C-alpha positions in Angstrom: 143.2 100.9 133.1 139.7 102.4 133.4 136.7 100.4 132.4 135.8 102.7 129.5 139.2 103.4 128.1 140.0 101.9 124.7 142.7 99.3 124.6 145.5 100.7 122.4 146.8 97.9 120.1 150.1 97.4 118.3 150.7 94.7 115.8 154.0 92.8 115.3 154.2 91.1 111.8 152.2 93.0 109.2 151.0 90.1 107.1 147.5 89.0 105.9 146.3 87.8 109.3 147.4 91.1 110.8 145.3 93.0 108.3 142.3 90.8 109.2 142.9 91.5 112.9 143.2 95.3 112.1 139.7 95.1 110.5 138.5 93.6 113.8 140.0 96.4 115.8 138.5 99.0 113.5 135.0 97.5 114.0 135.4 96.8 117.7 133.7 98.8 120.5 136.7 99.0 122.7 139.9 98.8 120.7 142.1 101.3 118.9 145.0 100.4 116.5 147.9 102.6 117.2 151.0 101.2 115.5 152.3 98.5 113.2 155.9 97.1 113.7 157.7 96.1 110.6 161.3 95.2 109.8 160.8 96.8 106.4 158.9 100.0 107.3 159.5 101.5 103.8 157.7 98.8 102.0 155.4 100.3 99.4 151.8 100.2 100.3 152.4 99.0 103.9 150.5 101.9 105.5 147.6 101.5 103.1 146.8 98.2 104.7 146.6 99.7 108.2 144.9 103.1 107.8 145.5 105.5 110.7 148.2 103.5 112.4 151.8 104.6 112.7 154.5 102.4 111.1 157.2 101.6 113.6 160.7 100.5 112.5 161.4 97.2 114.2 159.6 95.0 116.7 161.6 96.3 119.7 160.6 99.8 119.0 156.9 98.9 119.3 157.5 97.1 122.6 159.2 100.3 123.9 156.2 102.5 122.8 154.4 103.8 125.8 151.3 104.5 123.8 150.8 100.7 123.3 148.7 98.7 125.9 148.5 95.4 124.1 150.3 93.6 121.3 148.9 91.3 118.7 151.6 88.9 117.5 151.2 87.8 113.9 154.7 86.6 112.9 155.2 83.1 111.5 154.7 80.4 114.1 158.4 80.2 115.0 158.4 83.8 116.3 155.3 83.5 118.5 156.9 82.4 121.8 159.9 84.7 121.5 157.9 87.9 120.8 155.1 87.0 123.2 157.6 86.7 126.0 159.5 89.9 125.0 156.2 91.8 124.9 155.2 90.5 128.3 158.5 91.4 129.8 158.0 94.9 128.3 154.8 95.1 130.3 152.4 94.6 127.4 149.3 92.5 127.3 149.5 90.0 124.4 147.2 88.2 122.0 149.1 85.7 119.9 147.9 84.3 116.6 147.3 80.5 116.9 149.2 78.4 117.5 150.4 80.5 120.4 153.6 78.4 120.3 155.1 75.3 118.7 154.5 73.1 121.7 152.6 72.9 124.9 155.9 73.4 126.8 156.6 76.7 125.0 153.0 77.8 125.7 153.4 77.0 129.4 156.5 79.3 129.4 154.5 82.1 127.8 151.6 81.9 130.3 154.0 81.6 133.2 155.7 84.8 132.1 152.3 86.5 131.9 151.4 85.3 135.4 154.6 86.8 136.8 154.1 90.0 135.0 150.4 90.3 135.8 149.3 90.9 132.2 146.7 89.4 129.9 147.8 86.6 127.5 145.6 84.9 125.0 145.6 82.6 122.0 143.7 84.0 119.1 141.0 81.4 118.3 138.5 84.0 117.2 135.6 81.5 116.8 135.6 80.7 120.5 134.2 84.1 121.5 131.6 84.3 118.8 127.9 84.0 119.8 127.5 81.0 117.4 129.9 79.0 119.6 128.0 79.9 122.7 124.8 78.7 121.0 126.4 75.4 120.0 127.5 74.8 123.6 124.0 75.5 124.8 122.5 73.0 122.4 125.0 70.3 123.4 124.2 70.9 127.1 120.5 70.8 126.5 120.6 67.2 125.3 118.8 68.0 122.1 120.6 65.1 120.3 121.0 62.9 123.4 124.3 61.7 124.7 127.3 62.8 122.6 129.2 59.9 121.2 131.2 61.0 118.1 132.6 64.3 117.0 133.9 64.8 113.4 135.6 67.9 112.3 138.0 69.1 109.6 139.8 72.2 108.3 141.4 71.6 105.0 142.2 73.4 101.8 144.3 72.8 98.7 147.2 75.2 97.9 147.4 73.6 94.5 151.1 73.1 94.2 154.0 72.9 96.7 156.0 76.1 97.1 158.9 75.4 99.5 159.3 79.1 100.1 155.7 79.5 101.3 155.4 79.5 105.1 152.8 76.7 104.9 155.3 74.4 103.2 158.5 75.6 104.8 159.9 73.3 107.6 161.9 76.4 108.7 158.7 78.2 109.6 157.0 75.1 111.1 154.6 74.8 108.2 152.0 72.1 107.6 148.4 71.6 108.4 148.5 70.4 112.0 150.0 73.6 113.5 148.3 76.0 111.1 144.7 74.7 111.1 144.7 71.4 113.0 144.2 73.3 116.2 140.7 74.4 115.1 139.0 70.9 114.9 141.0 69.8 118.0 139.9 72.8 120.1 136.3 72.3 119.0 136.3 68.6 119.8 137.8 69.3 123.3 135.2 72.1 123.8 132.2 69.9 122.9 133.5 66.9 124.9 133.8 69.2 127.9 130.4 70.7 127.4 128.9 67.2 127.3 130.4 66.7 130.8 129.5 70.2 132.1 133.1 71.3 131.9 134.8 74.1 129.9 136.9 71.6 128.0 138.1 68.0 128.3 141.5 66.6 127.4 141.6 63.2 125.5 143.1 60.2 127.2 144.5 58.9 123.9 145.6 60.5 120.7 146.5 58.5 117.6 147.4 60.3 114.3 148.5 59.6 110.8 149.7 62.0 108.1 151.4 62.4 104.7 154.7 64.3 105.0 155.6 66.0 101.8 159.0 66.6 100.3 159.6 69.7 102.5 159.1 67.6 105.6 155.7 69.1 106.7 152.3 67.4 107.0 150.3 68.1 103.8 147.3 66.2 105.0 146.7 64.5 108.4 144.0 62.9 110.6 143.8 61.9 114.2 141.4 60.0 116.5 140.9 61.3 120.1 139.4 59.2 122.8 138.0 61.1 125.8 137.5 59.9 129.3 133.7 60.2 128.9 133.9 57.7 126.0 133.4 60.4 123.3 135.5 59.7 120.2 136.6 62.6 117.9 137.8 62.2 114.4 139.8 65.3 113.3 141.6 66.1 110.1 143.4 69.0 108.5 145.2 69.6 105.2 147.0 72.2 103.0 146.9 70.1 99.9 143.3 68.6 100.0 140.0 70.3 100.0 137.7 69.0 102.8 134.1 69.6 103.6 135.1 71.5 106.7 131.9 70.6 108.5 131.6 70.0 112.2 129.4 67.0 113.0 128.4 66.2 116.6 126.7 62.8 116.7 124.5 61.9 119.6 122.3 59.0 120.6 119.2 60.8 119.2 120.5 62.7 116.3 123.3 65.0 115.1 124.4 68.6 114.8 126.1 69.9 111.8 127.9 73.3 111.3 129.7 74.3 108.1 132.9 76.2 108.6 132.3 76.7 112.3 135.5 78.8 112.8 134.1 81.3 110.3 130.8 81.7 112.2 128.5 84.3 110.6 131.2 85.5 108.3 134.2 87.9 108.3 132.0 91.0 108.0 129.0 89.5 109.8 126.0 87.7 108.4 124.0 84.6 109.2 125.5 81.4 110.5 123.5 78.2 110.6 123.4 75.3 112.9 121.5 72.2 111.7 119.9 69.7 114.0 119.2 66.5 112.2 116.9 63.9 113.9 115.4 61.1 111.9 114.4 62.5 108.6 113.8 66.1 109.9 116.2 69.0 109.9 115.9 72.0 112.1 117.9 75.0 111.1 119.0 77.5 113.8 120.2 80.8 112.4 122.7 82.9 114.3 122.5 86.4 112.8 125.3 88.7 113.7 126.1 92.1 112.1 129.4 92.6 113.8 132.7 91.6 112.1 134.1 88.3 113.1 137.4 89.5 114.5 135.8 92.3 116.5 134.5 89.7 119.0 138.1 88.6 119.7 139.3 92.2 120.1 136.5 93.0 122.5 136.8 89.8 124.5 140.5 90.5 125.0 139.8 94.2 125.8 137.1 93.3 128.3 139.5 91.0 130.1 142.3 93.6 130.1 140.1 96.3 131.5 138.7 94.0 134.1 142.3 93.0 135.2 141.8 89.4 134.1 144.8 87.5 132.7 143.0 85.2 130.3 139.9 84.9 128.1 136.6 84.2 129.8 134.8 81.0 128.8 134.1 80.0 126.1 137.2 81.8 125.0 140.3 79.7 125.2 141.9 80.1 128.6 145.4 79.2 129.6 144.8 75.6 130.7 142.6 75.0 127.6 145.3 76.5 125.3 148.0 74.4 126.8 145.9 71.3 126.6 145.1 71.9 122.9 148.8 72.2 122.1 149.4 69.0 124.0 147.1 67.2 121.7 148.9 68.7 118.7 152.2 67.6 120.2 150.9 64.0 120.5 149.6 64.1 117.0 152.9 65.3 115.7 154.7 62.7 117.8 152.7 59.8 116.4 153.6 60.9 112.8 157.3 61.6 113.6 157.1 65.3 112.8 159.7 67.4 114.5 160.7 70.6 112.9 164.3 71.5 112.3 163.8 74.7 114.3 163.1 72.5 117.3 166.4 70.7 117.1 169.7 71.8 118.8 171.4 72.9 115.6 168.8 75.6 115.1 167.5 76.2 118.6 170.6 77.7 120.1 169.1 80.5 122.2 166.6 80.6 125.0 162.9 80.9 124.4 163.2 84.7 124.3 165.8 84.5 121.6 168.7 85.5 123.9 172.1 83.7 124.4 172.1 81.4 127.4 174.4 82.7 130.1 175.1 81.5 133.6 173.4 83.2 136.5 174.2 83.3 140.2 171.0 83.1 142.2 171.3 79.3 143.0 173.7 78.8 145.9 176.7 76.5 145.5 178.5 74.1 147.8 181.9 72.4 147.9 181.7 68.6 147.4 184.8 66.6 148.5 186.6 65.2 145.5 185.0 67.7 143.1 187.3 70.6 142.2 184.6 73.0 141.2 181.6 74.3 143.3 178.3 72.6 142.6 174.8 74.1 142.8 173.1 72.9 146.0 170.4 71.2 143.9 170.9 69.0 140.8 168.6 69.0 137.8 167.2 65.8 136.5 165.2 65.9 133.2 164.4 62.4 132.0 160.7 63.2 131.5 161.0 65.4 128.4 160.0 64.1 125.0 162.6 66.0 123.0 165.3 68.6 123.0 163.0 71.6 122.4 161.0 70.7 125.5 164.0 69.9 127.8 166.0 72.9 126.7 163.5 75.3 128.3 164.2 73.9 131.7 167.9 73.4 131.1 168.3 77.0 130.0 166.3 78.3 133.0 168.2 76.2 135.5 171.6 77.4 134.1 170.5 81.0 133.9 169.5 80.8 137.5 173.0 79.6 138.4 172.4 75.8 138.5 175.4 73.8 137.2 174.8 70.2 138.4 173.0 67.9 136.0 171.9 64.3 136.5 171.8 61.9 133.6 171.8 58.1 133.2 172.5 55.5 130.6 169.0 54.0 130.8 166.9 57.2 130.9 164.7 57.3 127.8 167.0 54.7 126.1 169.8 57.3 126.1 167.6 60.3 125.2 168.4 62.2 128.3 172.2 61.9 127.7 171.8 63.0 124.0 169.6 66.0 125.0 172.2 67.1 127.5 175.0 66.7 124.9 173.1 68.7 122.4 172.2 71.3 125.0 175.7 72.2 126.4 177.3 72.2 123.0 174.6 74.2 121.3 174.7 76.8 124.1 178.5 76.7 124.2 178.4 76.2 127.9 182.0 75.7 129.2 182.5 72.1 130.2 184.6 73.1 133.2 181.6 74.9 134.6 179.4 71.8 134.7 179.2 69.2 137.4 177.9 66.2 135.3 176.5 63.0 136.8 176.5 59.8 134.8 175.0 56.5 135.8 175.3 53.0 134.4 175.1 49.3 135.2 171.4 49.3 135.8 169.6 45.9 136.4 169.5 43.5 134.7 172.9 44.5 133.2 174.5 45.2 136.6 177.9 43.7 136.0 181.4 45.2 136.3 182.1 44.9 132.6 179.1 47.0 131.8 180.5 50.0 133.4 183.2 50.7 130.8 181.0 49.6 127.8 178.1 51.8 128.8 180.3 54.7 129.7 181.7 54.6 126.1 178.2 55.2 124.8 177.2 57.7 127.5 180.2 59.9 126.8 179.5 59.8 123.1 175.9 60.9 123.7 176.9 63.5 126.3 179.4 65.0 123.9 182.2 65.0 126.5 185.1 62.9 127.4 184.4 62.6 131.1 181.8 62.8 133.9 182.4 64.5 137.2 180.5 62.0 139.2 179.6 58.4 138.3 177.1 56.1 140.0 176.4 52.5 139.6 172.7 52.7 139.1 171.9 49.6 141.0 173.9 47.0 143.0 174.3 43.3 142.3 175.2 41.6 145.5 175.8 38.3 143.7 179.1 39.9 142.4 181.9 40.6 144.9 182.0 44.3 145.5 185.7 44.5 144.7 185.0 43.8 141.1 182.8 46.8 140.8 185.4 49.0 142.7 188.1 47.8 140.3 186.0 48.7 137.3 185.2 52.2 138.5 188.8 52.7 139.7 190.0 51.9 136.2 187.8 54.7 134.8 189.2 57.1 137.3 192.7 56.2 136.2 191.7 56.5 132.5 190.4 60.1 133.2 186.8 59.3 132.3 185.6 59.8 135.9 187.3 63.1 137.0 185.9 63.4 140.4 184.1 60.8 142.5 182.1 57.7 142.1 179.8 55.6 144.2 176.5 53.7 144.2 172.9 54.6 143.6 170.5 52.4 145.7 173.3 50.8 147.7 173.0 49.6 151.3 175.3 50.8 154.1 176.9 47.4 154.5 177.7 47.2 150.8 179.1 50.7 150.7 181.3 50.1 153.8 182.5 46.9 152.2 183.5 48.7 149.1 185.4 51.4 151.0 187.3 48.7 153.0 188.2 46.8 149.8 189.5 50.0 148.1 191.6 51.0 151.1 193.1 47.5 151.4 193.9 47.2 147.7 195.1 50.7 147.0 192.1 51.6 144.8 190.0 54.7 144.6 187.3 54.4 147.2 183.6 55.2 146.5 182.8 58.7 147.9 179.2 59.5 146.9 175.8 58.0 147.3 172.5 58.5 145.4 169.7 57.1 147.5 166.3 58.4 148.3 166.3 60.9 151.1 163.2 62.9 152.2 161.3 64.3 155.1 158.8 61.6 154.3 160.4 58.1 154.8 159.9 55.7 151.9 158.0 52.7 153.2 158.0 50.6 150.1 160.5 50.9 147.2 159.1 53.0 144.4 160.9 50.8 141.9 162.5 47.4 142.4 165.9 47.6 143.8 165.5 51.1 145.2 167.0 52.0 148.6 165.9 54.9 150.9 168.4 56.6 153.3 165.9 58.6 155.4 165.5 56.6 158.6 167.4 57.2 161.8 170.1 54.5 161.3 170.9 56.0 157.8 171.1 59.5 159.3 173.6 58.3 161.9 175.7 56.7 159.2 175.6 59.7 156.8 176.5 62.0 159.6 179.4 59.9 160.7 180.7 59.3 157.2 179.8 62.8 155.7 179.3 61.0 152.4 177.4 63.3 150.0 174.1 61.9 149.0 172.5 63.0 145.7 169.0 62.3 146.8 166.3 61.4 144.4 162.5 61.9 145.2 163.7 64.4 147.8 160.3 66.1 148.0 158.3 62.9 148.4 157.0 62.7 144.9 153.8 64.7 145.7 153.3 63.7 149.3 153.7 67.3 150.4 151.3 68.7 147.8 147.5 68.7 147.7 147.6 65.3 146.0 148.1 63.6 149.3 145.9 63.4 152.4 144.6 60.8 154.8 141.2 61.0 153.0 142.8 60.7 149.5 143.5 57.1 148.6 143.3 57.2 144.8 147.0 57.5 144.0 148.3 53.9 144.4 151.9 54.9 144.5 151.5 57.7 147.1 149.5 55.3 149.4 151.9 52.4 149.0 155.1 54.3 149.3 154.5 57.2 151.7 151.3 56.8 153.8 152.0 56.2 157.4 151.1 58.0 160.7 154.7 59.1 161.1 154.8 60.6 157.6 151.5 62.3 158.0 152.7 63.8 161.3 155.7 65.2 159.4 153.4 66.5 156.7 151.2 68.2 159.2 154.2 70.0 160.8 155.5 71.0 157.3 152.1 72.5 156.6 152.2 74.3 159.9 155.7 75.7 159.4 154.9 76.7 155.8 151.9 78.7 157.0 154.2 80.5 159.5 156.8 81.3 156.8 154.3 82.2 154.1 155.5 79.3 151.9 154.2 75.9 150.7 154.8 72.5 152.4 156.8 71.3 149.4 159.2 74.2 150.0 159.7 73.1 153.6 160.3 69.5 152.4 163.1 70.7 150.1 164.6 73.0 152.7 164.6 70.1 155.2 166.8 68.0 152.9 169.3 70.9 152.3 169.5 71.7 156.0 170.9 68.3 157.1 174.2 68.2 159.1 175.6 66.0 156.4 175.8 66.8 152.7 172.6 66.0 150.8 172.2 67.4 147.3 168.6 67.0 146.2 167.8 65.9 142.6 164.9 67.8 141.4 162.8 66.9 138.3 160.6 69.9 137.3 158.6 69.5 134.1 158.1 73.2 133.5 159.9 76.5 134.1 157.2 77.3 136.6 157.9 74.1 138.6 161.6 74.8 138.4 161.3 78.3 139.8 159.0 77.1 142.5 161.5 74.5 143.6 164.4 77.0 143.5 162.4 79.5 145.6 162.8 77.1 148.5 166.5 77.6 148.6 166.3 80.8 150.5 164.6 79.0 153.5 167.2 78.4 156.1 165.9 75.9 158.7 167.6 75.8 162.1 168.7 72.5 163.6 165.8 72.9 166.1 163.3 73.3 163.2 164.7 70.2 161.5 164.3 68.2 164.7 160.8 69.5 165.2 159.8 68.5 161.7 161.0 65.0 162.3 158.9 64.7 165.5 
């Protein structure tokens, strides 16, 4: 849009904060309020709160309105991510009332959608774009109070009595202090810690929180301590049932800075804000006079970014990485007090992040695996890194909606959490079990014994909410036990119908696998028919974990080609070796150096970079394409932590390397 055109705003959710934002638009220099979306457009007096704006019947109608450039989302917290993504997909710029989402994982999904759509997306921390904040940063950087050591900040008020129907107390709407107001002191602490280091923000290396959870299950008052890498410690607190002094204190080696109600700056309608510098017995008062309305700064900062074609707020506004980092701290704070909302659990979170039913896609290619009656996606999703169902479901949904149907779980992952998450996912989404290729693993060291297979499979199937797995792997081998005993135990599960496909070994040697096949053939047992060892363009020089086995060297390739045993390969992209993290001059990552650094691997990395440049791709895409292009079946296990990482990995599946390119990459 032109640099002088007003940004035409629409608002979703006509509550109190929406009225406050509308005041900001009315007093901005570059915004115009066009329409308000309401699910109850005939509510008496609704139009009076938004003079001059059209009242639109329903949120979808506003998103379809061609006269709207940008949407301010002011629904309860639980609607932020859904409507932000819907607005973005409708081609609208979005400004979302804080918190932009319930978790950092949800926020990452929002910003990724905005990146793909090429639109602005921002989280509405209005204080961050006010001149008082810029002045505060200037003072910190000037060293007026010496080295920053401690930051104390609070945002707390007292509602007086508990009203379970009020959004602040309702678990159903993700109430409580941490999400509603805790983001303010946390964002300020991260901002100041960053300013002290000459950075836009700084993330803490440790978060420890406490709280009182009331009868409705939300935090009524809570505090946390944040430890930053530069040794600054922040003490933050929030409350909805306790009045606090709401004063920011920045304590340095030579004095302190105090700011009352920093998020309110000079006042809703303008006025004079004060910053006190206290050194010894003297107090210096710096006044920040501003006639403009508080929320007009936010409107104009977003408008300036939109007109300039920027996708996020300029500093000191809260940009994408800053916003995600802030929510990550709130996630950790909630985790330490055990606060998970019911709306984050499988029983309530039954749709994807955009509020739509989860349906299977077809963009991920499939392949036939001997012994498996149904086609399997050519990559398998592993997801043991996620803290809870809400986080994992984003990636599970996206993988399935892309056409992925193969999933890797294990008895030991997260003490059973991965299995439980998958069970909750496929049942809450009503995904047909016959469409899924499900991998289970058990008998991990030190409990790598034949009698553990059945016992652990009992628990696994219960967690997975199914009565069988399609593929089963012994997670480790125990060469002190005759291999026949393991084959007998797995064969018994095949005959019992609890393994309805194939089984094999994860981290097994060729000799042990051959011995197992020979035993099965001699004794009329089901033979192992699958492997799950490391396989990558970069050869693993030293086991990542004790007992791990790599199958990437030349002798393994000959064996795999001769046997045509499918290998469900873990760490198939070299665990970061083909990204910017690695390099001959980068020796800071102990695991990368120990496991992957060799002249031969760097030669392969150099060739992957060269081929990637020719194809207009990234080296990590070439690494994945190499694995898929083998003349024997290799099914890579991928472990993306975000939807962006998932889609980036899946984008490599359209690269079809020739046998000559595969040989050239190997050198």
